[in-house]
Structures are given as C-alpha cells and as structure tokens.
C-alpha positions in Angstrom: 0.0 0.0 0.0 1.3 3.4 -0.9 2.5 5.7 1.9 2.5 9.5 2.0 4.5 12.0 3.9 2.5 15.1 4.5 4.5 18.2 5.6 2.8 21.4 6.6 5.5 24.1 6.7 5.6 27.8 7.7 8.8 29.2 6.3 10.6 31.7 8.5 13.7 32.2 6.4 13.0 31.9 2.7 16.6 32.1 1.5 17.8 29.5 4.0 14.8 27.3 3.0 16.1 27.3 -0.6 19.2 25.5 0.6 17.0 22.7 2.0 14.8 22.4 -1.1 17.7 22.3 -3.5 18.9 19.1 -1.8 15.7 17.2 -1.1 14.6 16.0 -4.6 17.5 13.7 -5.2 17.2 12.1 -1.8 13.4 11.6 -2.1 13.9 9.9 -5.5 16.7 7.8 -4.1 14.3 6.2 -1.7 11.5 5.7 -4.2 9.5 8.8 -3.5 8.0 11.5 -5.6 6.4 14.8 -5.1 2.6 14.9 -5.3 2.2 18.4 -4.0 4.9 21.0 -3.5 3.4 24.4 -3.1 2.3 27.3 -1.1 -0.9 29.3 -0.7 -3.2 26.6 0.5 -6.9 27.6 0.6 -8.4 26.4 3.8 -12.0 25.3 3.4 -12.5 24.2 7.1 -10.7 25.0 10.3 -7.7 27.2 10.9 -4.7 27.5 8.5 -1.8 25.6 9.9 1.0 26.6 7.5 1.9 28.5 4.4 3.3 25.6 2.4 2.1 22.0 1.9 4.3 19.2 0.6 3.0 15.7 -0.1 5.4 12.9 -1.0 4.3 9.5 -2.2 6.4 6.3 -1.5 5.7 2.7 -2.5 5.0 1.7 1.1 5.4 2.8 4.7 8.8 1.1 5.0 10.2 3.1 2.1 8.8 6.3 3.5 10.5 5.6 6.9 13.8 4.6 5.2 13.7 8.0 3.4 13.0 10.0 6.6 15.5 8.1 8.7 18.2 7.9 6.0 21.6 9.4 6.6 21.2 11.6 3.5 18.0 13.1 4.7 19.0 13.4 8.3 22.0 15.4 7.1 19.9 18.1 5.4 17.0 18.1 7.8 18.6 20.6 10.1 18.5 23.1 7.2 14.7 22.9 7.3 14.6 23.2 11.1 16.6 26.4 10.8 14.5 27.9 8.1 10.9 26.8 8.9 8.5 25.4 11.5 5.8 22.8 10.9 4.9 19.2 11.2 5.4 16.1 9.1 3.1 13.1 9.2 3.3 9.6 7.6 0.1 7.9 6.5 -0.9 5.0 4.3 -3.3 5.5 1.4 -4.2 4.4 -2.1 
C-alpha cells in the first residue's frame, strides 16, 4: 500500500529554506519517493490554517517512507529545514 509524507510548513527564512529544497529532490527519488504536492498558498476550506506551504510525497509503502526519513542523507539536510521553517510532518498510508 502506498504511503505519504504530509508536511505542513511555515517558512521563517526563505533564503535558507532554498538551501534545503535544493537538496531534497534527489534524496526523495533515491528512496523511491516522488512529489505529489509541493506548493504554497493553501486555501483552507474548514478550520484554521496551519501553514503557508504543503508538501505531499508518495512512497511505494510505509517502510520506504520511513527509510527515506531516517536515511543518513535526509538526516544530514533536515537541520536546514529546522533552521528555516517550522511545521509538522506526518506519515500515512493510502491508495
């Protein structure tokens, strides 16, 4: 079953965030993932807005998604995101 990583991000330092986003596509692809959504300006239809940017990654399964997130390659660049943005990341299974 496919798995998805949903990231809801509020960017606090756009220039520093670019350093992070320049490095993520190759690592995501290396672990079998692909971008489904990579954008800003979400239009909230219900509830309060939680972020200014939403990213959804698709992986073949939950194990692949966890391998990506826990990988040395991603863990090396993750501090760049922590320094440039706040938010949350959630893994979920889907179709």
